[in-house]
VOVO-548927 format. One line per field, with one value per residue (C-alpha): residue number from 1; residue in one letter; y, z, x; chain. Coordinates in nm, 2 decimals, decimal comma, padded with zeros to 4 digits. Each point is the difference from the previous one (the first is absolute). Layout:
# VOVO-548927
num <- [NUM/...]
residuo <- [A/...]
yy <- [Y/...]
zz <- [Z/...]
xx <- [X/...]
cadena <- [A/...]
This chain:
# VOVO-548927
num <- [1/2/3/4/5/6/7/8/9/10/11/12/13/14/15/16/17/18/19/20/21/22/23/24/25/26/27/28/29/30/31/32/33/34/35/36/37/38/39/40/41/42/43/44/45/46/47/48/49/50/51/52/53/54/55/56/57/58/59/60/61/62/63/64/65/66/67/68/69/70/71/72/73/74/75/76/77/78/79/80/81/82/83/84/85/86/87/88/89/90/91/92/93/94/95/96/97/98/99/100/101/102/103/104/105/106/107/108/109/110/111/112/113/114/115/116/117/118/119/120/121/122/123/124/125/126/127/128/129/130/131/132/133/134/135/136/137/138/139/140/141/142/143/144/145/146/147/148/149/150/151/152/153/154/155/156/157/158/159/160/161/162/163/164/165/166/167/168/169/170/171/172/173/174/175/176/177/178/179/180/181/182/183/184/185/186/187/188/189/190/191/192/193/194/195/196/197/198/199/200/201/202/203/204/205/206/207/208/209/210/211/212/213/214/215/216/217/218/219/220/221/222/223/224/225/226/227/228/229/230/231/232/233/234/235/236/237/238/239/240/241/242/243/244/245/246/247/248/249/250/251/252/253/254/255/256/257/258/259/260/261/262/263/264/265/266/267/268/269/270/271/272/273/274/275/276/277/278/279/280/281/282/283/284/285/286/287/288/289/290/291/292/293/294/295/296/297/298/299/300/301/302/303/304/305/306/307/308/309/310/311/312/313/314/315/316/317/318/319/320/321/322/323/324/325/326/327/328/329/330/331/332/333/334/335/336/337/338/339/340/341/342/343/344/345/346/347/348/349/350/351/352/353/354/355/356/357/358/359/360/361/362/363/364/365/366/367/368/369/370/371/372/373/374/375/376/377/378/379/380/381/382/383/384/385/386/387/388/389/390/391/392/393/394/395/396/397/398/399/400/401/402/403/404/405/406/407/408/409/410/411/412/413/414/415/416/417/418/419/420/421/422/423/424/425/426/427/428/429]
residuo <- [M/N/T/L/E/D/L/R/A/T/L/H/G/R/A/N/E/V/E/H/R/P/E/V/A/R/A/A/A/V/H/Q/R/V/A/V/V/R/R/Q/R/R/A/V/V/A/G/V/V/A/A/V/L/A/V/V/G/G/V/A/L/M/P/D/R/R/P/P/D/P/A/E/R/R/L/A/G/H/L/A/P/E/T/I/D/S/L/G/Y/T/F/T/F/D/R/G/F/E/G/E/N/R/R/R/V/S/L/E/A/S/R/E/P/R/I/V/A/W/A/S/S/V/D/D/L/R/L/R/S/D/F/D/L/D/G/D/G/A/V/P/D/T/M/R/T/V/S/D/F/S/D/W/M/L/V/R/P/G/D/A/G/W/V/Q/P/R/S/S/G/T/V/A/V/A/V/Y/T/L/S/A/R/P/A/G/L/T/K/D/D/M/T/W/R/Q/Q/V/P/G/G/R/L/V/G/A/E/I/G/D/R/G/Q/S/E/V/T/L/T/V/T/L/P/E/G/R/I/G/F/G/G/F/C/H/V/S/R/K/A/G/A/G/E/L/G/G/P/W/V/S/Y/L/V/D/G/E/P/V/L/G/G/G/D/C/V/D/P/R/A/T/Y/D/L/F/A/G/L/L/T/P/S/T/D/G/I/R/A/G/G/R/T/Y/V/A/G/D/T/V/T/V/T/A/R/L/T/D/G/S/P/S/A/R/L/I/E/D/P/G/T/R/L/A/M/A/L/Y/A/V/V/D/G/D/D/V/L/E/R/D/G/H/L/W/R/L/A/S/T/E/T/V/T/G/E/A/R/F/T/A/P/E/G/W/V/L/P/V/L/T/L/P/D/S/G/P/T/S/W/V/V/R/Y/G/G/D/V/V/Q/R/I/G/V/P/V/R/G/S/I/G/L/T/T/L/A/P/W/R/S/R/E/I/R/L/T/T/R/S/R/D/A/G/T/V/T/V/D/L/Y/V/R/A/D]
yy <- [-03,47/00,35/00,19/00,22/00,29/-00,19/-00,07/00,12/00,12/00,29/00,29/00,28/00,35/00,33/00,19/00,30/00,05/00,05/00,29/-00,05/00,02/-00,26/-00,10/-00,07/-00,19/-00,20/-00,11/-00,11/-00,19/-00,18/-00,10/-00,13/-00,18/-00,23/-00,09/-00,21/00,21/-00,15/-00,03/00,25/-00,17/00,11/-00,07/00,07/00,28/-00,02/00,15/-00,08/00,03/-00,10/-00,25/00,06/-00,36/-00,18/-00,13/-00,31/-00,05/00,26/-00,18/00,11/-00,31/-00,09/-00,14/-00,34/-00,31/-00,37/-00,13/-00,24/-00,37/-00,16/-00,27/00,26/00,12/-00,35/00,04/-00,19/-00,17/00,32/00,20/00,35/00,26/00,14/00,36/00,18/00,34/00,26/00,33/-00,01/-00,10/-00,34/-00,22/-00,31/-00,32/00,03/-00,29/-00,26/-00,18/-00,32/-00,18/-00,28/00,14/00,34/00,22/00,35/00,23/00,33/00,31/00,26/00,36/00,08/00,32/-00,17/-00,13/-00,38/-00,24/-00,31/-00,28/-00,34/-00,35/-00,34/-00,35/-00,03/00,25/00,10/00,27/00,27/00,29/00,17/00,32/00,31/00,19/00,14/-00,25/00,16/00,37/00,00/00,12/-00,31/-00,22/-00,28/-00,09/-00,35/-00,07/-00,30/00,03/-00,17/-00,28/00,06/00,32/00,20/00,22/00,23/00,30/00,31/00,08/00,37/00,14/00,02/-00,26/-00,30/-00,29/-00,37/-00,23/-00,35/-00,23/-00,30/-00,30/-00,38/-00,05/00,17/00,38/00,25/00,36/00,18/00,34/00,23/00,31/00,30/-00,06/00,26/00,33/00,13/00,28/00,35/00,22/-00,19/00,16/-00,13/-00,31/00,21/-00,02/00,21/-00,25/00,11/-00,18/00,00/-00,06/00,29/00,18/00,02/00,19/00,35/00,09/-00,07/00,11/-00,17/00,24/-00,07/-00,08/00,31/00,19/00,16/00,15/-00,16/00,15/-00,15/00,16/-00,18/00,06/-00,08/-00,27/-00,02/-00,07/00,02/00,00/-00,20/00,10/-00,27/00,08/-00,18/00,13/-00,14/00,18/-00,12/00,01/00,29/00,23/00,27/00,02/00,31/00,12/-00,24/-00,31/-00,06/-00,04/00,10/-00,01/00,28/00,07/00,32/00,05/00,28/00,13/00,00/-00,25/-00,27/-00,22/-00,33/-00,12/-00,24/-00,14/-00,20/-00,37/-00,32/-00,03/-00,37/00,11/00,15/-00,28/00,10/00,37/-00,01/00,02/00,16/00,33/00,33/00,08/00,33/-00,04/00,18/-00,02/00,18/00,18/00,32/00,21/00,37/00,09/-00,18/-00,33/-00,19/-00,23/-00,26/00,12/00,25/-00,05/00,04/-00,02/-00,19/00,02/-00,23/00,15/-00,19/00,24/-00,02/00,03/00,35/00,30/00,14/-00,32/-00,02/-00,25/-00,29/-00,03/-00,37/-00,19/-00,32/00,16/-00,17/00,19/-00,11/00,09/-00,11/00,12/-00,26/00,05/-00,15/-00,04/-00,22/-00,37/-00,21/-00,19/-00,14/00,08/-00,13/-00,15/-00,22/-00,04/-00,14/00,15/00,01/00,05/00,13/-00,29/00,15/00,30/00,01/00,29/-00,01/00,22/-00,11/-00,37/-00,25/-00,35/-00,10/-00,28/00,05/-00,15/-00,32/00,03/00,27/00,31/00,35/00,21/00,37/00,24/00,34/00,20/00,32/00,33/00,00/-00,32/-00,27/00,04/-00,37/-00,33/-00,37/-00,25/-00,38/-00,28/-00,27/00,01/00,15/00,37/00,10/00,38/00,23/00,38/00,21/00,35/00,21/-00,10/00,17/-00,07/-00,35/-00,28/-00,35/-00,28/-00,33/-00,23/-00,28/-00,33/-00,27/-00,25/00,25/00,04/00,20/00,20/00,35/00,19/00,37/00,20/00,38/00,27/00,37/00,33/-00,02/-00,26/00,02/-00,28/-00,20/-00,15/-00,33/-00,09/-00,37/-00,06/-00,34/-00,09/00,05/-00,15]
zz <- [-05,30/-00,12/-00,33/-00,11/00,18/00,32/-00,06/00,31/-00,03/00,10/-00,24/-00,09/-00,15/-00,08/00,29/-00,01/-00,37/-00,06/00,08/00,30/-00,21/00,10/-00,37/-00,04/00,32/-00,07/-00,34/00,15/00,29/-00,20/-00,25/00,29/00,17/-00,29/-00,05/00,16/-00,02/-00,07/00,34/00,10/00,19/00,35/00,33/00,33/00,24/00,37/00,12/00,29/00,05/00,30/-00,05/00,12/00,07/00,26/-00,16/00,11/-00,16/-00,27/-00,11/00,07/00,13/-00,08/00,27/00,16/-00,19/00,04/-00,21/-00,26/00,07/-00,25/-00,06/-00,13/-00,24/-00,15/-00,33/-00,33/00,13/00,08/00,32/-00,06/00,16/00,33/-00,11/-00,33/-00,02/-00,25/-00,01/00,38/00,08/00,17/-00,10/00,21/-00,12/00,07/-00,17/-00,28/-00,26/-00,19/-00,29/-00,25/-00,34/00,07/00,28/-00,04/00,29/00,02/00,19/00,12/00,02/00,32/00,17/00,03/-00,26/-00,04/-00,17/-00,19/-00,08/-00,17/-00,04/-00,16/00,07/-00,37/-00,18/-00,28/00,18/-00,18/00,17/-00,12/00,16/-00,06/00,16/-00,25/00,04/-00,23/-00,02/-00,35/00,10/-00,14/00,23/00,06/-00,02/-00,02/00,06/00,06/00,34/00,26/00,21/00,35/00,15/-00,11/-00,23/00,13/-00,08/00,20/00,04/00,08/00,24/-00,16/-00,27/-00,04/-00,24/-00,03/-00,07/-00,13/-00,02/-00,23/-00,04/-00,05/00,38/00,32/00,00/00,29/00,07/00,31/00,11/00,22/00,19/00,12/00,34/00,02/-00,16/-00,06/00,20/-00,09/00,07/00,03/00,07/-00,06/-00,18/-00,24/00,00/-00,13/-00,01/00,15/-00,27/-00,37/-00,32/-00,03/00,32/00,38/00,17/00,13/00,13/-00,08/00,09/-00,04/00,03/00,18/-00,20/-00,17/00,03/-00,33/00,12/00,20/00,12/00,09/00,13/-00,07/-00,01/-00,35/-00,03/-00,26/-00,37/-00,18/00,16/-00,14/00,06/00,06/00,01/00,04/-00,02/-00,03/-00,04/-00,04/-00,35/00,11/00,03/-00,27/-00,29/-00,10/-00,35/-00,02/00,08/00,37/00,33/00,00/00,26/00,00/00,23/00,16/00,18/00,26/-00,18/-00,35/-00,27/-00,13/-00,30/00,09/00,08/-00,18/-00,03/00,27/-00,03/00,03/00,36/-00,01/00,04/00,35/00,20/-00,15/-00,08/-00,20/-00,37/-00,12/00,05/-00,18/00,02/-00,09/-00,23/00,23/00,37/00,25/-00,08/-00,19/00,09/-00,01/-00,16/00,27/00,01/00,32/00,08/00,25/00,36/-00,09/00,20/-00,23/00,04/-00,28/-00,07/-00,22/-00,12/-00,16/-00,25/-00,28/-00,27/-00,11/-00,04/00,32/00,18/00,23/00,28/-00,03/00,28/00,02/00,32/-00,17/-00,09/00,10/-00,06/00,08/-00,09/00,06/-00,07/-00,09/-00,02/-00,34/-00,16/-00,28/00,06/-00,01/-00,31/00,13/-00,05/00,13/-00,18/00,11/00,35/-00,14/00,00/-00,34/-00,06/-00,31/-00,19/-00,33/-00,24/-00,37/-00,25/-00,31/-00,30/-00,24/00,07/00,21/00,14/00,33/00,25/00,34/00,32/00,15/00,24/00,03/-00,20/00,00/-00,30/00,05/-00,30/00,03/-00,31/-00,14/00,02/-00,38/-00,02/-00,11/-00,16/00,02/00,12/00,01/00,25/-00,06/00,23/-00,24/-00,27/00,21/00,00/00,36/-00,03/-00,28/00,03/-00,29/00,15/00,11/00,34/00,20/00,32/00,14/00,02/00,13/-00,23/00,05/00,22/-00,18/00,17/00,05/-00,25/-00,29/-00,28/00,13/-00,33/00,02/-00,32/00,00/-00,31/00,02/-00,24/00,06/-00,18/00,06/00,10/00,37/00,22/00,23/00,31/00,13/00,36/00,09/00,36/00,17/00,32/00,30/00,27]
xx <- [-04,16/00,02/-00,02/00,28/-00,16/00,04/00,37/00,16/00,36/00,22/-00,04/00,23/-00,06/00,17/-00,16/00,22/00,00/-00,38/-00,22/-00,23/-00,32/-00,27/-00,05/00,37/00,03/-00,31/00,13/00,33/-00,15/-00,27/00,27/00,21/-00,28/-00,07/00,36/00,27/00,31/00,33/00,16/00,26/00,28/-00,10/00,16/-00,17/00,07/-00,09/-00,33/-00,23/-00,37/-00,21/-00,28/-00,35/-00,07/00,21/00,32/00,18/00,34/-00,09/-00,32/-00,35/-00,18/-00,36/-00,23/00,10/-00,10/00,05/00,29/-00,13/00,05/00,24/-00,26/-00,24/00,27/00,07/-00,18/00,03/00,31/00,18/00,04/-00,13/00,23/-00,12/00,07/00,07/00,18/-00,11/00,20/00,05/-00,36/-00,04/-00,30/-00,08/-00,18/-00,37/-00,17/00,05/-00,21/00,06/-00,17/00,06/00,11/-00,15/-00,13/-00,15/00,04/-00,20/00,13/-00,24/00,11/00,19/00,14/00,33/00,24/00,04/00,24/-00,11/00,24/-00,05/00,14/-00,06/00,11/00,09/00,23/-00,25/-00,19/-00,19/-00,17/-00,31/-00,13/-00,20/00,29/00,25/00,28/00,27/-00,09/-00,13/-00,35/-00,18/-00,22/-00,08/00,36/00,17/00,36/00,23/00,17/00,21/-00,16/00,15/-00,14/00,31/-00,20/-00,28/-00,21/-00,09/-00,37/-00,05/-00,26/-00,34/00,08/-00,22/00,03/00,09/00,29/-00,02/00,31/-00,02/00,23/-00,01/00,04/-00,11/00,00/00,00/-00,05/00,14/-00,13/00,22/-00,11/00,20/00,16/00,29/00,09/00,35/00,16/-00,11/-00,30/-00,34/-00,33/-00,35/00,14/00,20/00,38/00,29/00,29/00,33/00,19/-00,10/00,20/00,24/-00,09/-00,04/-00,27/00,09/-00,35/-00,36/-00,35/-00,34/-00,29/-00,33/-00,31/-00,14/00,34/00,10/00,33/00,29/00,33/00,33/00,32/00,33/00,37/00,13/00,27/00,27/-00,09/-00,33/-00,34/-00,29/-00,36/-00,26/-00,37/-00,33/-00,36/-00,34/-00,34/-00,35/-00,15/-00,22/00,30/00,00/00,24/00,18/00,09/00,29/-00,20/-00,03/00,18/00,36/00,28/00,25/00,30/00,13/00,33/-00,01/-00,31/00,15/-00,11/00,23/-00,06/-00,17/-00,34/-00,23/-00,35/-00,16/00,06/-00,20/-00,12/00,08/00,37/-00,06/00,17/00,33/00,03/00,33/-00,07/00,32/00,18/00,00/00,37/00,18/00,29/00,24/00,09/-00,22/-00,33/-00,05/-00,30/-00,07/00,33/00,20/00,18/-00,04/00,30/00,10/-00,04/-00,28/-00,33/-00,30/-00,38/-00,16/-00,37/-00,21/-00,33/-00,29/-00,16/-00,26/00,26/-00,12/00,23/-00,14/00,10/-00,30/00,04/-00,24/-00,26/-00,10/-00,06/00,14/00,33/00,33/00,33/00,35/00,35/00,36/00,35/00,27/00,38/00,11/00,34/00,14/00,07/-00,32/-00,12/-00,33/-00,37/-00,33/-00,30/-00,29/00,14/00,33/00,35/00,18/00,37/00,17/00,17/00,10/-00,06/-00,05/-00,02/-00,22/-00,02/-00,27/-00,01/00,19/-00,01/00,16/-00,01/-00,16/00,14/-00,16/-00,29/-00,26/00,11/-00,14/00,11/-00,01/00,03/00,15/-00,11/00,17/-00,18/-00,04/-00,20/-00,04/-00,34/-00,08/00,16/-00,07/00,14/00,01/00,09/00,11/-00,26/-00,28/-00,09/-00,04/-00,02/-00,08/-00,01/-00,10/00,02/00,30/00,13/00,28/00,18/00,01/-00,25/-00,02/-00,11/-00,18/00,22/00,17/-00,08/00,27/-00,15/-00,03/00,26/00,30/00,02/-00,13/-00,05/-00,07/-00,10/-00,03/-00,09/00,09/00,04/00,37/00,26/-00,07/00,14/-00,22/00,16/-00,13/00,07/-00,06/-00,09/-00,02/-00,19/00,22/-00,22]
cadena <- [A/A/A/A/A/A/A/A/A/A/A/A/A/A/A/A/A/A/A/A/A/A/A/A/A/A/A/A/A/A/A/A/A/A/A/A/A/A/A/A/A/A/A/A/A/A/A/A/A/A/A/A/A/A/A/A/A/A/A/A/A/A/A/A/A/A/A/A/A/A/A/A/A/A/A/A/A/A/A/A/A/A/A/A/A/A/A/A/A/A/A/A/A/A/A/A/A/A/A/A/A/A/A/A/A/A/A/A/A/A/A/A/A/A/A/A/A/A/A/A/A/A/A/A/A/A/A/A/A/A/A/A/A/A/A/A/A/A/A/A/A/A/A/A/A/A/A/A/A/A/A/A/A/A/A/A/A/A/A/A/A/A/A/A/A/A/A/A/A/A/A/A/A/A/A/A/A/A/A/A/A/A/A/A/A/A/A/A/A/A/A/A/A/A/A/A/A/A/A/A/A/A/A/A/A/A/A/A/A/A/A/A/A/A/A/A/A/A/A/A/A/A/A/A/A/A/A/A/A/A/A/A/A/A/A/A/A/A/A/A/A/A/A/A/A/A/A/A/A/A/A/A/A/A/A/A/A/A/A/A/A/A/A/A/A/A/A/A/A/A/A/A/A/A/A/A/A/A/A/A/A/A/A/A/A/A/A/A/A/A/A/A/A/A/A/A/A/A/A/A/A/A/A/A/A/A/A/A/A/A/A/A/A/A/A/A/A/A/A/A/A/A/A/A/A/A/A/A/A/A/A/A/A/A/A/A/A/A/A/A/A/A/A/A/A/A/A/A/A/A/A/A/A/A/A/A/A/A/A/A/A/A/A/A/A/A/A/A/A/A/A/A/A/A/A/A/A/A/A/A/A/A/A/A/A/A/A/A/A/A/A/A/A/A/A/A/A/A/A/A/A/A/A/A/A/A/A/A/A/A/A/A/A/A/A/A/A/A/A/A/A/A/A/A/A/A/A/A/A]
């Protein structure tokens, strides 16, 4: 699983309220990239984009493959599901492994994402792995878990490692490979999804390898517009004064706030990593506000991050962008291949204890601009997160597993009496 920096959720900003200086934009985008932002209530507005791959019923299909025989999926006394869905991507059973009391299964790096699920004939399963199982950054990791293939983990492209279930009975591991992609724009095994939490695709572009500038012309829908971007460069690409590759956006040739650093190339199968969203409807650029019905040309540029904004010349560059229509109404976010839905909200000033819902829980802190300067999070009596430096914005914490104490205790220290908001999300898939 991923560290906090890989937490993939829809982001919001104050795009029309900040000067279009690269150093200002960089600070905002880096801040947003490491945070899970409290979900704005977002509904979905209509928008259509053509898919590059052949689409059947709205889903981009992978090459034909033989459906797995149910007998092959009978493992440790359970029938492993034929397919598992993750954020609109379909993964199909590929192979299974069994063992008495324990079985270690190693996964080599792959260009495609995979899903790993597990089971046991006895309900005392523990899973050990050198993948990060709960998002706390510590590996190897061990957790208690369900024994019937209903829990699983996403293995991203390029990741390698091992999993080892243990129990007093027969244990099993099932590996699933990608078999179908969701509707949207797909090119070179990279996809902009048509439907994401809080938005629907208006238009998208995926540049060719080595291309450091891409352009898209769209007619703006009602409501706010979210900018999505993706870039990857080789390590040989030069860094500018501000620290390296940087994506910036222009509308009809005029800069708009947005952009961000290039992301982990392991994310390329799914390009959506959150949105930079203006605080008002339409788009403001060059002293003009573009509103619904206006046709605009949007350009994404991959530069070295310096004040001169030199385009990066790198044959390994990949650059992509998308525009999403977003409005209030959706209380979900995405992390580790799972969908999470808002269950409750707590507010904390100084110190508070509260009870989490049952099941897997993802706490998300939204911190005031004034601080806090430090904070400690405990699940039951265990310290699971301790931050001793000022943090602002929003950040996702270690996931709370179903077998842990439901009591969450948050202690904060700040220069003033700022209030911390804690959103508690539960798995929705």
